[in-house]
C-alpha positions, 0 to 999 in steps of 0.5 A: 844763642845767648838766650837759650845759654843763659835759659840752660844754664839756670835750669840746670843750676836749679838742678843741682841747688835741688840733689845737693841739698836733697841728698845731703839728708842720707847717712845723717843720725835722725836725732836732733842736733846737740842731742844724744839718746843714752842708756847705762852700760850694762844695757846690752842694746847697741843701736835703734832706727829712728821708728823703734825710738819714735815707738819707744817714746810713744810708749809702744814699745816698754820692754828692752827685749822688744829691741834685743835687750833684757827683761827691763822696763823701758824707763823714759828721762828728759831733761825737765825730769831731772827735778824729779830725782835729785832735790835743788840743792843737789843740781846746784843753784845755777845747776851747775851739778846737772851734767854729774846728775845726769851721769849718776842717773843713767849709771843707777837705772838699768833700763834708763833711756835718756834723752838729753842735750850734749853739753849735759854728757861730759868726758867721765859720763857713766852711761854710754850713748846710743848708737842710731841708724842713719837715715838710710834710702831704703828707710826713705823710699819705703818707710811708711811713716811720715813724721819729720818732726817726731821728738826726739827721732825724726822719721823720714818714711815717703812711701805714703806721701809717694803713693797718694801722689800717684794714687789721686793722679791716676784717679783722675786721669782715669776721671779725665781722660775719657771726657777729655776724649769725647769732647775733643771728639765732638769738636774736631768732628762733629761740632759745626764752626760756630760751635767750635769757635765758641767752645775752644776759647772757653776750653781754653779759658779753663787752663787760665784759671789758678789752682786755688778757685779749683781748690775753694769749688772742690772744697766747697761743692765737691767735698759735701757731695762725696761726704754725704753720698759715701756718708763718710765722716769726712769728704776730703778725701783722694776722690775729692782730689781727682775730681779736681786735678781732673777738671783742671787736666782736662783743658790739655787732653781735649786741646792737645787730643783734638789737634792730634784728631784734625791731622788725620787725612781726609782721603782716610775719611772719605774712604771709611765713608765710602766703603759704608761705614758710619760716621761713628765707625769711622771715628772709632775704627779710622780717626782715633787708632790713627791719633792715638799717640797724640791722644796718649801724648794729652793724656800724659800731658795731663797726669804730669799737670796733675801731679805737680799741682798744689794748691787744689790738692791741699785743700780738698785731700785731707793731708793724711801721711798714710798709705791709702787703701781706698779712694774714699781715705784721706792722703797727701801728695808731694807737692802738697807736702812740700809747699806745707811743710817748707815754710816752717823749718830750719834752713839745713836741717833734716827736715829741710832736706827731706823736703828737697828730697821730695822736690827730687822725687817729683823732679823724676816723675815729671822727667819720666812723664816728659820724657814719654810724651817725647817719645810718644810725638816722635813715634807718632812723627816717625810712623807718619813720615813712612 
């Protein structure tokens, strides 16, 4: 009881910590801490989204009219550009007059869009600090761009990463399920005891191979073959990730499915054979339907393994945070994103919190999978009791 209580409390604390860090992201400004975006007081634009700010600084939007303002060209200004407008004498020997110069510049150029630090904005600032929309749940979950390091406003759109995770996992299970089911049927119903005793430890050994080894195998063998077969510029694609994850999910699917198939009552098999059915007809029409809930549970557990995998996917999928339109395109998954970026973020910053929010999404995905397995298993037990 003590051991189970400590374990339960530890897991609960981890979940609380995960959600506390992740949920703190929403409502915050995507602009870098201690910085402001300022415009001329005559500019009618009151607020912008992080995506609009990024497009402006990428010069995809060049006129204020495109964001609801006047028909003026957007003139970008960063503090590093101040020497292009003022002399050294005007800025001061120790740059003590920079705040006044920034205020004067913003006031004199109608179309200016200035990115400045808060220390350069004084009480008598002649411009107007622009409001930037806070990070909302809609922007986070439905956003199509993931640029957490975009300057000066970060863009957190997780839709490509979520779709990439589902895309890779779905095709992995479509590849692994037929092979796993076939292997389970062979081991449970066709193979001799000697062959089964040899194959079962080998299959279970696959589950113990480190994921980085699968990643190396995929990078050296699968990726070049996909590139050559489909004549692609790069072989790091969702298909490569699906094949590697499918191989990694096979031990789980085979083991669980075989156990389910072996629970089929001997009387049902003998009755089918006595009625004139062949062995294959008995397998297809009696054994598999009877054990379908166990097979489904094995498939779902295989999906859970695929969704949570990190290193193998990180090495073979290309890590491109774009919405996939084909299995032959590079993608990025949630675990790979967390593993690749968490070590380089500022603790407590927006990027840090966004990665924890990705962890929350992954938690819900695996929770749904586990609940589904429990539901199917309980339904199976209930059906057998009846």
